[in-house]
All heavy atoms as an XYZ file, in Angstrom:
739
protein
N     103.177    108.010     81.155
C     101.778    108.073     81.610
C     100.999    106.979     80.887
O     100.952    106.966     79.672
C     101.242    109.423     81.270
C     100.352    110.006     82.292
O     100.247    109.342     83.437
O      99.604    111.005     82.050
N     100.367    106.130     81.617
C      99.561    105.081     81.043
C      98.113    105.483     81.043
O      97.525    105.661     82.083
C      99.762    103.733     81.878
C      98.841    102.663     81.253
C     101.171    103.350     81.956
N      97.585    105.669     79.829
C      96.180    106.108     79.798
C      95.242    104.939     80.246
O      95.527    103.751     80.032
C      95.966    106.487     78.393
C      96.958    105.675     77.582
C      98.168    105.538     78.518
N      94.155    105.342     80.864
C      93.131    104.334     81.173
C      92.081    104.326     80.028
O      91.365    105.314     79.806
C      92.403    104.702     82.501
C      93.497    104.631     83.582
C      91.285    103.768     82.827
C      92.886    105.208     84.940
N      92.107    103.297     79.310
C      91.217    103.208     78.131
C      90.407    101.921     78.229
O      91.050    100.809     78.423
C      91.982    103.274     76.769
C      91.024    103.122     75.607
C      92.777    104.524     76.619
N      89.188    102.031     78.145
C      88.363    100.812     78.165
C      87.747    100.550     76.765
O      87.371    101.600     76.099
C      87.199    100.985     79.184
N      87.570     99.368     76.361
C      86.970     99.036     75.102
C      85.591     98.721     75.318
O      85.208     97.641     75.894
C      87.764     97.879     74.458
C      87.127     97.525     73.061
O      86.337     98.331     72.591
O      87.552     96.466     72.585
N      84.659     99.613     74.883
C      83.243     99.301     75.053
C      82.579     98.948     73.738
O      81.309     98.959     73.681
C      82.534    100.650     75.589
C      83.068    101.132     76.969
C      83.651    102.357     77.042
C      82.981    100.307     78.063
C      84.143    102.789     78.255
C      83.466    100.720     79.250
C      84.078    101.997     79.355
N      83.378     98.665     72.718
C      82.807     98.386     71.377
C      81.848     97.151     71.336
O      81.043     97.116     70.436
C      83.941     98.253     70.375
O      84.740     97.096     70.698
N      81.997     96.269     72.204
C      81.201     95.072     72.204
C      79.860     95.249     72.966
O      79.000     94.379     72.969
C      81.858     93.891     72.845
C      82.260     94.106     74.316
O      82.557     95.254     74.659
N      82.272     93.065     75.108
N      79.596     96.531     73.493
C      78.426     96.838     74.251
C      77.318     97.561     73.335
O      77.677     98.054     72.344
C      78.720     97.718     75.409
C      79.755     97.107     76.460
C      80.102     98.081     77.573
C      79.226     95.766     76.981
N      76.167     97.593     73.846
C      75.128     98.317     73.131
C      75.472     99.837     73.152
O      76.305    100.212     74.041
C      73.745     98.101     73.796
O      73.721     98.671     75.090
N      74.768    100.657     72.377
C      75.065    102.036     72.403
C      74.766    102.700     73.734
O      75.618    103.536     74.224
C      74.182    102.789     71.330
C      74.680    102.627     69.930
C      73.905    103.515     69.020
N      74.279    103.214     67.612
C      73.444    103.413     66.663
N      72.283    103.877     66.764
N      73.836    102.998     65.455
N      73.728    102.320     74.369
C      73.410    102.760     75.706
C      74.475    102.455     76.663
O      74.896    103.242     77.496
N      74.883    101.191     76.656
C      76.010    100.791     77.551
C      77.339    101.384     77.296
O      78.067    101.698     78.122
C      76.152     99.254     77.507
O      74.972     98.605     78.024
N      77.569    101.663     75.990
C      78.824    102.457     75.622
C      78.777    103.825     76.177
O      79.765    104.266     76.733
C      78.983    102.514     74.032
C      79.328    101.199     73.474
C      79.434    101.268     71.987
O      79.436    102.338     71.392
N      79.441    100.131     71.247
N      77.702    104.510     76.112
C      77.531    105.837     76.702
C      77.775    105.806     78.227
O      78.478    106.585     78.779
C      76.161    106.471     76.294
C      76.075    106.883     74.902
C      74.699    107.469     74.594
C      74.603    107.894     73.136
N      73.229    108.328     72.881
N      77.113    104.802     78.826
C      77.241    104.671     80.296
C      78.677    104.358     80.674
O      79.199    104.963     81.649
C      76.272    103.553     80.752
C      76.364    103.313     82.356
C      75.901    104.504     83.039
C      75.399    102.167     82.680
N      79.362    103.407     79.933
C      80.744    103.198     80.213
C      81.638    104.411     80.115
O      82.500    104.678     80.957
N      81.416    105.196     79.097
C      82.189    106.412     78.901
C      81.929    107.396     80.075
O      82.885    107.956     80.577
C      81.840    107.065     77.611
N      80.772    107.486     80.575
C      80.460    108.284     81.710
C      81.211    107.833     82.910
O      81.733    108.684     83.726
C      78.907    108.422     81.914
C      78.263    109.193     80.843
C      78.631    109.056     83.232
C      76.769    109.047     80.853
N      81.201    106.583     83.139
C      81.881    106.030     84.296
C      83.366    106.252     84.352
O      83.980    106.240     85.403
C      81.552    104.497     84.441
C      80.122    104.077     84.724
C      79.966    102.602     84.689
C      79.740    104.638     86.105
N      84.006    106.408     83.155
C      85.411    106.639     83.137
C      85.783    108.085     83.105
O      87.009    108.380     83.060
C      86.039    105.837     81.935
C      86.314    104.435     82.243
C      85.289    103.462     82.257
C      87.630    104.033     82.606
C      85.564    102.204     82.550
C      87.897    102.738     82.958
C      86.856    101.734     82.913
N      84.957    108.997     83.154
C      85.178    110.453     83.251
C      85.982    110.696     84.531
O      85.499    110.260     85.578
C      83.923    111.340     83.205
C      84.271    112.736     83.520
C      83.256    111.195     81.834
N      87.098    111.251     84.393
C      87.930    111.592     85.601
C      88.856    110.509     86.059
O      89.628    110.615     87.003
N      88.770    109.311     85.437
C      89.571    108.133     85.836
C      91.051    108.441     85.755
O      91.900    108.108     86.638
C      89.164    106.935     85.125
N      91.459    109.120     84.653
C      92.877    109.466     84.486
C      93.408    110.337     85.591
O      94.470    110.223     86.130
C      93.128    109.937     83.083
C      94.613    110.112     82.730
C      95.322    108.829     82.648
O      94.688    107.782     82.465
N      96.578    108.899     82.859
N      92.557    111.369     85.861
C      92.997    112.369     86.918
C      93.033    111.617     88.292
O      93.989    111.917     89.088
C      91.990    113.487     87.016
N      92.117    110.723     88.547
C      92.208    110.011     89.851
C      93.424    109.155     89.877
O      94.135    109.159     90.893
C      90.970    109.090     89.931
C      90.852    108.376     91.237
C      90.218    108.821     92.412
C      91.439    107.074     91.568
N      90.373    107.906     93.321
C      91.098    106.794     92.898
C      92.150    106.174     90.861
C      91.492    105.691     93.584
C      92.544    105.032     91.477
C      92.195    104.767     92.821
N      93.792    108.549     88.764
C      95.030    107.717     88.768
C      96.232    108.535     88.948
O      97.177    108.141     89.659
C      95.105    107.012     87.369
C      96.331    105.980     87.305
C      96.476    105.375     85.962
N      97.711    104.849     85.845
C      98.848    105.475     85.460
N      98.762    106.739     85.110
N     100.055    104.899     85.334
N      96.358    109.721     88.399
C      97.438    110.602     88.608
C      97.625    110.917     90.099
O      98.713    110.922     90.600
C      97.357    111.930     87.769
C      97.950    111.820     86.422
C      97.863    113.131     85.697
C      99.115    113.861     85.693
N      99.015    115.015     84.779
N      96.510    111.324     90.719
C      96.523    111.534     92.115
C      96.941    110.376     93.026
O      97.724    110.534     93.943
N      96.516    109.184     92.592
C      96.985    107.954     93.309
C      98.353    107.753     93.113
O      99.113    107.426     94.157
C      96.203    106.760     92.739
C      96.594    105.459     93.321
C      97.411    104.565     92.751
C      96.196    104.952     94.590
N      97.564    103.449     93.575
C      96.860    103.727     94.750
C      95.386    105.416     95.607
C      96.705    102.893     95.888
C      95.220    104.615     96.803
C      95.851    103.369     96.886
N      98.912    107.896     91.883
C     100.397    107.742     91.710
C     101.213    108.783     92.473
O     102.170    108.408     93.104
C     100.710    107.955     90.243
C     100.316    106.752     89.301
O      99.808    105.717     89.866
O     100.434    106.903     88.107
N     100.735    110.017     92.541
C     101.412    111.023     93.339
C     101.494    110.680     94.804
O     102.443    110.808     95.473
C     100.703    112.444     93.114
C     101.502    113.517     93.821
C     100.668    114.840     93.723
N     101.505    115.969     94.178
C     101.796    116.154     95.439
N     101.401    115.351     96.406
N     102.562    117.180     95.836
N     100.297    110.316     95.323
C     100.231    109.978     96.698
C     101.227    108.735     97.021
O     101.882    108.811     98.048
C      98.819    109.620     97.110
C      98.699    109.302     98.564
O      99.151    110.139     99.429
N      98.035    108.300     98.939
N     101.136    107.737     96.180
C     101.991    106.573     96.366
C     103.491    106.915     96.341
O     104.272    106.521     97.155
C     101.667    105.503     95.380
C     102.339    104.208     95.415
C     102.162    103.492     96.729
C     101.943    103.274     94.291
N     103.864    107.776     95.334
C     105.267    108.181     95.213
C     105.691    109.034     96.410
O     106.844    108.849     96.904
C     105.413    108.911     93.876
O     105.290    108.034     92.786
N     104.812    109.923     96.831
C     105.231    110.764     98.004
C     105.394    109.942     99.244
O     106.357    110.110    100.026
C     104.169    111.850     98.208
N     104.547    109.006     99.570
C     104.639    108.165    100.686
C     105.865    107.251    100.570
O     106.596    107.076    101.587
C     103.392    107.279    100.814
N     106.142    106.779     99.391
C     107.306    105.871     99.146
C     108.631    106.657     99.387
O     109.589    106.176     99.951
C     107.308    105.214     97.824
N     108.634    107.956     98.998
C     109.804    108.744     99.115
C     110.150    109.055    100.614
O     111.254    109.051    101.088
C     109.732    110.030     98.454
C     111.098    110.770     98.339
S     111.196    112.235     97.218
C     110.409    113.477     98.133
N     108.971    109.173    101.396
C     109.179    109.296    102.896
C     109.748    108.097    103.477
O     110.647    108.047    104.349
C     107.847    109.694    103.505
N     109.292    106.864    102.949
C     109.880    105.538    103.447
C     111.279    105.487    103.112
O     112.148    104.982    103.772
C     109.094    104.413    102.908
C     107.695    104.329    103.493
C     106.864    103.215    102.840
O     107.178    102.676    101.792
N     105.790    102.878    103.346
N     111.701    106.001    101.856
C     113.120    106.034    101.438
C     113.950    106.840    102.302
O     115.098    106.513    102.607
C     113.243    106.433     99.938
N     113.401    107.994    102.787
C     114.103    108.840    103.750
C     114.406    108.044    105.004
O     115.471    108.191    105.600
C     113.350    110.053    103.990
N     113.439    107.297    105.557
C     113.677    106.509    106.685
C     114.721    105.486    106.488
O     115.469    105.088    107.308
C     112.349    105.908    107.217
C     111.505    106.825    108.006
C     110.354    107.394    107.413
C     111.852    107.204    109.262
C     109.612    108.322    108.128
C     111.117    108.109    109.977
C     109.999    108.637    109.471
N     114.705    104.861    105.231
C     115.765    103.885    104.930
C     117.116    104.494    105.048
O     118.036    103.939    105.589
C     115.505    103.300    103.575
N     117.257    105.701    104.522
C     118.576    106.407    104.573
C     118.955    106.657    106.002
O     120.100    106.367    106.442
C     118.492    107.775    103.790
C     118.331    107.547    102.311
C     119.741    108.652    104.129
C     118.057    108.734    101.521
N     118.024    107.046    106.804
C     118.288    107.309    108.281
C     118.744    106.072    108.998
O     119.489    106.117    109.937
C     117.072    107.980    108.995
C     116.919    109.373    108.595
S     115.657    110.300    109.618
C     114.356    109.158    109.795
N     118.272    104.908    108.576
C     118.605    103.639    109.222
C     119.702    102.895    108.547
O     119.940    101.793    108.836
C     117.289    102.782    109.253
C     116.287    103.311    110.196
O     116.596    103.672    111.333
N     115.045    103.309    109.794
N     120.412    103.534    107.563
C     121.535    103.001    106.876
C     121.211    101.874    105.942
O     122.026    101.077    105.636
N     119.945    101.717    105.510
C     119.537    100.731    104.535
C     119.640    101.262    103.129
O     119.672    102.491    102.873
C     118.129    100.289    104.895
C     118.074     99.567    106.206
C     116.666     98.873    106.365
N     115.552     99.619    105.941
C     114.720    100.309    106.611
N     114.854    100.372    107.875
N     113.704    100.973    106.090
N     119.691    100.398    102.098
C     119.699    100.791    100.721
C     118.428    101.666    100.477
O     117.360    101.384    100.973
C     119.718     99.579     99.945
C     120.113     98.466    100.874
C     119.727     98.963    102.272
N     118.621    102.574     99.498
C     117.402    103.422     99.071
C     116.606    102.648     98.125
O     117.079    102.253     97.064
C     117.942    104.783     98.470
C     118.849    105.520     99.423
C     116.798    105.570     98.097
C     119.521    106.687     98.832
N     115.292    102.430     98.409
C     114.476    101.724     97.470
C     114.081    102.580     96.273
O     114.273    103.849     96.292
C     113.201    101.437     98.274
C     113.153    102.397     99.388
C     114.577    102.739     99.670
N     113.613    102.038     95.235
C     113.171    102.770     94.096
C     111.777    103.264     94.246
O     111.010    102.744     95.054
C     113.210    101.885     92.819
C     114.609    101.461     92.380
C     114.562    100.658     91.185
O     113.676     99.870     90.890
N     115.516    100.868     90.267
N     111.389    104.248     93.436
C     109.997    104.656     93.392
C     109.122    103.455     92.925
O     109.472    102.772     91.959
C     109.851    105.818     92.340
C     108.411    106.175     92.136
O     107.823    106.850     92.942
O     107.805    105.700     91.126
N     108.040    103.227     93.662
C     107.256    102.027     93.325
C     106.393    102.046     92.085
O     105.976    101.090     91.614
C     106.418    101.854     94.633
C     106.214    103.242     95.139
C     107.551    103.852     94.874
N     106.146    103.310     91.698
C     105.247    103.460     90.465
C     106.020    103.251     89.196
O     105.587    102.510     88.365
C     104.571    104.836     90.563
C     103.633    105.093     89.304
C     103.701    105.008     91.791
N     107.146    103.966     89.030
C     107.919    103.903     87.762
C     109.218    103.138     87.903
O     109.913    103.056     86.908
C     108.153    105.350     87.239
C     106.907    106.036     86.947
C     106.255    106.885     87.804
C     106.265    105.794     85.694
C     105.059    107.553     87.383
C     105.105    106.419     85.360
C     104.477    107.321     86.235
O     103.354    107.987     85.882
N     109.525    102.626     89.041
C     110.770    101.869     89.327
C     111.979    102.591     88.866
O     112.927    102.090     88.207
C     110.698    100.532     88.544
C     109.622     99.570     89.088
C     110.013     99.073     90.432
N     109.007     98.163     90.913
C     108.771     98.048     92.276
N     109.426     98.758     93.076
N     107.811     97.245     92.587
N     112.044    103.917     89.308
C     113.257    104.702     89.010
C     113.892    105.056     90.348
O     113.318    104.984     91.436
C     112.831    106.069     88.364
C     112.110    105.866     87.086
C     113.086    105.446     85.954
O     114.242    105.857     85.934
N     112.592    104.475     85.129
N     115.244    105.338     90.281
C     116.002    105.668     91.451
C     115.744    107.044     91.965
O     115.701    107.994     91.161
C     117.491    105.491     91.277
C     117.861    104.072     91.029
O     117.254    103.149     91.555
O     118.835    103.806     90.242
N     115.568    107.223     93.247
C     115.489    108.580     93.824
C     116.885    109.297     93.666
O     117.836    108.596     93.518
C     115.115    108.557     95.277
C     113.648    108.036     95.528
C     113.457    106.711     95.957
C     112.574    108.848     95.366
C     112.162    106.296     96.214
C     111.351    108.458     95.539
C     111.064    107.146     95.980
O     109.817    106.680     96.211
N     116.828    110.599     93.668
C     118.087    111.315     93.617
C     118.497    111.711     95.112
O     117.646    112.272     95.846
C     117.939    112.562     92.821
C     117.711    112.271     91.377
C     117.520    113.504     90.529
N     116.187    114.022     90.768
C     115.689    115.266     90.520
N     116.488    116.070     89.846
N     114.516    115.572     90.806
N     119.628    111.249     95.519
C     120.109    111.512     96.857
C     121.399    112.280     96.834
O     122.344    111.876     96.207
C     120.368    110.178     97.598
C     121.084    110.258     98.904
C     122.257    109.648     99.190
C     120.684    110.902    100.093
N     122.637    109.901    100.433
C     121.671    110.730    101.053
C     119.607    111.687    100.415
C     121.602    111.274    102.299
C     119.501    112.276    101.656
C     120.521    112.073    102.629
N     121.477    113.415     97.581
C     122.655    114.255     97.654
C     123.139    114.164     99.124
O     122.517    114.727    100.045
C     122.353    115.684     97.316
C     123.572    116.580     97.365
O     124.603    116.183     97.932
O     123.500    117.650     96.768
N     124.169    113.366     99.390
C     124.562    113.126    100.793
C     125.194    114.456    101.431
O     125.204    114.549    102.631
C     125.676    112.100    100.664
C     126.093    112.053     99.234
C     124.965    112.576     98.426
N     125.696    115.423    100.654
C     126.226    116.627    101.181
C     125.146    117.508    101.709
O     125.158    117.935    102.899
C     126.960    117.367    100.089
C     127.479    118.779    100.613
C     128.155    116.601     99.589
N     124.047    117.700    101.005
C     122.921    118.530    101.394
C     121.922    117.671    102.152
O     120.947    118.273    102.765
C     122.241    119.259    100.217
O     121.693    118.278     99.406
C     123.187    120.140     99.496
N     122.008    116.365    102.110
C     121.046    115.448    102.663
C     119.662    115.589    102.116
O     118.662    115.435    102.744
C     121.082    115.538    104.199
C     122.498    115.208    104.766
C     122.481    114.858    106.208
N     121.685    113.654    106.609
C     122.126    112.416    106.435
N     123.170    112.098    105.853
N     121.190    111.396    106.836
N     119.577    115.976    100.789
C     118.365    116.191    100.104
C     117.990    114.862     99.371
O     118.790    114.388     98.516
C     118.403    117.311     99.140
C     118.472    118.648     99.795
C     117.143    119.155    100.100
O     116.194    119.206     99.252
N     116.956    119.697    101.299
N     116.789    114.410     99.560
C     116.242    113.276     98.785
C     115.173    113.812     97.896
O     114.291    114.436     98.327
C     115.649    112.204     99.748
C     115.099    110.985     99.051
C     116.136    110.137     98.388
C     114.340    110.104    100.071
N     115.323    113.623     96.592
C     114.417    114.084     95.640
C     113.798    113.044     94.741
O     114.415    111.868     94.665
C     115.065    115.059     94.633
O     115.711    116.124     95.346
N     112.743    113.300     94.120
C     112.104    112.354     93.207
C     113.076    112.105     91.998
O     113.970    112.924     91.795
C     110.796    112.881     92.668
C     109.752    113.083     93.662
S     109.140    111.546     94.501
C     108.449    110.684     93.103
N     112.946    110.957     91.405
C     113.791    110.658     90.224
C     113.503    111.736     89.124
O     112.544    112.471     89.167
C     113.199    109.339     89.697
C     112.598    108.708     90.920
C     111.971    109.780     91.750
N     114.543    111.865     88.273
C     114.416    112.847     87.221
C     113.459    112.362     86.210
O     113.314    111.174     85.978
C     115.785    113.054     86.548
N     112.724    113.320     85.523
C     111.816    112.940     84.479
C     110.559    113.718     84.567
O     110.152    114.231     85.605
N     109.871    113.852     83.400
C     108.681    114.627     83.318
C     107.554    114.107     84.194
O     106.871    114.867     84.850
C     108.188    114.663     81.803
C     106.957    115.578     81.644
C     106.579    115.697     80.234
C     105.321    116.522     79.999
N     104.587    116.965     81.039
N     107.385    112.771     84.299
C     106.354    112.207     85.154
C     106.537    112.702     86.546
O     105.541    113.060     87.195
C     106.414    110.695     85.103
C     105.887    110.107     83.801
O     105.107    110.700     83.135
N     106.356    108.988     83.463
N     107.783    112.760     87.033
C     107.980    113.149     88.430
C     107.912    114.593     88.496
O     107.441    115.129     89.606
C     109.324    112.665     88.858
C     109.456    111.137     88.887
C     110.120    110.430     87.923
C     108.705    110.366     89.816
C     110.162    109.050     87.904
C     108.797    108.981     89.844
C     109.459    108.357     88.861
N     108.375    115.442     87.561
C     108.282    116.859     87.684
C     106.823    117.305     87.725
O     106.497    118.325     88.516
C     108.996    117.499     86.434
C     110.476    117.281     86.423
O     111.075    116.914     87.477
O     111.094    117.435     85.330
N     105.953    116.654     87.008
C     104.554    117.014     86.991
C     103.877    116.716     88.311
O     102.843    117.265     88.627
C     103.868    116.238     85.881
C     104.202    116.744     84.478
O     104.826    117.824     84.377
O     103.828    116.067     83.469
N     104.396    115.850     89.141
C     103.843    115.519     90.398
C     104.010    116.689     91.464
O     103.223    116.782     92.356
C     104.458    114.211     90.999
C     104.009    112.952     90.333
S     104.719    111.544     91.144
C     104.410    110.260     90.033
N     105.082    117.419     91.282
C     105.230    118.540     92.190
C     105.630    118.163     93.602
O     105.356    118.892     94.484
N     106.293    116.982     93.781
C     106.708    116.559     95.139
C     107.978    117.271     95.500
O     108.973    117.087     94.792
C     106.761    115.038     95.188
C     105.379    114.451     94.877
C     107.300    114.596     96.575
C     105.396    112.925     94.685
N     108.013    117.931     96.645
C     109.202    118.628     97.036
C     110.241    117.670     97.700
O     109.889    116.628     98.277
C     108.845    119.724     98.012
C     107.948    120.796     97.422
C     107.684    121.877     98.320
C     106.853    122.815     97.658
N     106.494    124.033     98.373
N     111.509    118.083     97.530
C     112.566    117.180     98.194
C     112.421    117.141     99.700
O     111.847    117.981    100.319
C     113.863    117.908     97.830
C     113.483    118.786     96.667
C     112.096    119.158     96.903
N     112.886    116.076    100.237
C     112.921    115.856    101.715
C     114.367    116.064    102.202
O     115.304    115.484    101.630
C     112.496    114.425    102.087
C     111.048    114.231    101.701
C     112.642    114.265    103.571
C     110.544    112.840    101.912
N     114.556    116.928    103.249
C     115.852    116.984    103.913
C     115.870    115.902    104.958
O     115.060    115.949    105.941
C     116.075    118.405    104.462
O     115.973    119.333    103.467
C     117.422    118.470    105.154
N     116.777    114.925    104.808
C     116.896    113.836    105.709
C     117.752    114.163    106.859
O     118.916    114.474    106.638
C     117.422    112.575    105.045
C     117.447    111.341    105.976
C     116.541    112.300    103.803
N     117.236    114.144    108.097
C     118.057    114.471    109.253
C     119.122    113.348    109.462
O     118.996    112.219    109.048
C     117.118    114.463    110.455
C     115.852    113.868    109.985
C     115.893    113.845    108.480
N     120.213    113.742    110.102
C     121.286    112.736    110.360
C     120.736    111.865    111.497
O     120.073    112.283    112.419
C     122.549    113.426    110.876
C     123.145    114.244    109.704
C     124.515    114.863    110.069
C     125.091    115.627    108.981
N     126.328    116.259    109.268
N     121.171    110.589    111.472
C     120.701    109.595    112.475
C     121.240    109.912    113.798
O     122.245    110.535    114.029
C     121.120    108.297    111.934
C     122.091    108.484    110.904
C     121.900    109.930    110.405
């Protein structure tokens, strides 16, 4: 998880306070953005499987998706960052 930290030390006290206010919620927004991007990319990876193309990596963390050809389940890569996203596996239909 990459924190969003801005350095306001070169600003006046008033501007430092304003800067801190502007960044309230920025980390939560970024997590939501990463989750949305990863979910959409996993759907694209499912289409790649259906079309016989190589499975791309997750675009946010550059990790490999987990693919089980027996159950045809495509899951997010292993790891805490992905577990915290709560993205459910996709059952990829046969082409």
